[in-house]
N, C-alpha and C positions, 0 to 999 in steps of 0.2 A: 281157565287160562292163567298162566304164570304171571305174577306181578313183577314188572321190571322197574326197579327203582332208579332214581337219578344217579345214585352212587354206582350202581352196576353199569349203567350206560357210560359214565365217565371212565370207569375201569376198562371196559371193553374198548373204548376209543383209543386208549393208550396202547392197546395190544394189536390194533389194526396194522396190517402190512400191505405194501404195494402189490398190486396184481393187475391182470389185464382180462377184460371180457372181449371175446371175439364173436361177432355176429356174422354167421355164414349165409351167403346168398347164392342161388343158382344163376347162371348167365347163358346167353345164346351160344357160347363156345361149347357147351355141353352137347350140342347137336351137330358139331362139326365132324366130318368123316374121320374115323380112327380114334375119336375121343372115347368111344365105348370101351376099347381095349385098355386105354390108360386108366379110366375110371375103375374098370374091373380089377386090375392089378393093384391100384391104389387101395381099393376096398379090401382086397386080400390082405395087404399089409396092415390096414386098420383093424380087421378082424383078428389078426395075430396079436396086435397090441392090446386089443380088448380082452382077448383070452388070457393074456399075461397080467391083466389088471392095470395096465398103463393108460388106456384110452377108454373112458366111460361111454362115449357117444360115437357112433359110426354113421356117416352119411356122405354121399358124393356131392361135393360143393367146389366151385371154381373161384368165387369171389368172397371177400370178407371185409369187415370193418373191425378195427381193434380200438378199444377204448380203455384208457388207464382208469383204474379204480382202486379201492381199498377193500380188504376183506378181513374177517375176524377168525381167530383160531378155531379149528373144528369145522370150518365151512368147506363143503365138498359136494359134488354131484353124487346122486345115489348110485 
């Protein structure tokens, strides 16, 4: 395992930038009449964004929580 020094940690903390983490949740609205068509077309757009490399995760969700956070250079989803 790589050794992380105090100096490295201090340097990285100066490079941290504001970001936002979004936690997605499913809700009962997903089972309302007609919602399947909305989810389908929304999914189609998400797959197009994924194919263009813009959206790394695709999933049908109607509710979310957003939390402010900080991240470091090079941080990304696979």
